[in-house]
N, C-alpha and C positions, 0 to 999 in steps of 0.2 A: 586752334579751337579755343574760344574764350572760356576761362575758368570762372566758377562762381566765387563771389566775394565771401571771404571768411573773416568775420570780425575778430575772432580770437587770434588767427594767424596775423592779421594786420596789426593788432595791438602788440603781439609778441615781436614782430619785425620792427615796429616803431620803437618799442622799449629797447631792443638791441641797438638800434641806431643811436638812441640817447645815451646808452651805456658806452658805446664805442666813441661817441663824441666827447663824453666826459665833462661837459660844461655844467651839468646838473648833478654831479656826484655829491654835492653837499646836501642834497635832499635824501630823506630816508627812501630806500628802494620801494617800500610798500606805498609811500605817498605818490611817488612818480608813477608807479604801476596803476594805482587807483585813478589818478587824474588822466592818464592816457586812456584807460578804459572808458572813462566818462566822455572824453573828447571824441573817441571813436563812435560812441553811441550817438552823440549830438551830430556828428558829421554824417553818419548813416541815416539818421532821422531827416536831416536836411536833404540828402540825396533822394530819399523816398518822397519827400514833400515836393521837390521840384520835378521829379519824373524826368522827362526828356528835355526840359528847359535848360538853358545854360547855367552852369555852376557859377555863382557870384561869390568870389573870394572875400569881398568886403562884408557881405551879409554873414557868411559863415565865420569869418574871423571875429566879428563882434559877438556872436553867440559863443564861440569857443573861449574867448577872453573872459566873458561874463561868468561862464561856468568854472573856469580855472580860478578866477578871483574869488568865487564863492567857496570853492573846495580848498584853496590854499592861500588864504589872505595873508599869511605870514611871509609869503614869498612874492608879494605884490611887485616888487622891483624887477623881478625876473620873468614875470608871466607873459609879457609881450613877446619876449624872445622865445619862451617855451612854446607859445602858440604858433609863432612863425616857423620854428623848427618842426613842430608837429605837422603843419601843413606841407612843408617840404618833404618830410618823411612819408606822409600818407600819399602824396602825389607820386613819389618814387615807387612805393609799393604798388599803386594802381598801374603805373607804367610797366613795372616788372611783370605784373600778372596779366598784362594786355587787357586791362579793364577800363581804359580811358580812351575817349575819342576826342581829337582836337578839331576845332572848327577852323 
């Protein structure tokens, strides 16, 4: 049975993955947590926007990167990787929760 998507649970799992990875440990925990929350909101808004249409990773990546750059310009050098990792972690969360359909 498909479970409902929980933004807070997704953000917590993604933050846990970032913490376990350790590549962004130089960031203040509250900064990382805030940007993850913002990325989840943008991602969810995009999913609502497209409805049943295919998820375009290029479109959402551009939106996520723009938001991360706005929120954390001091980390500009690292934001492409942060967005890539976020997308991987979100995909894994969705797969784990059986909330993704592959075409």
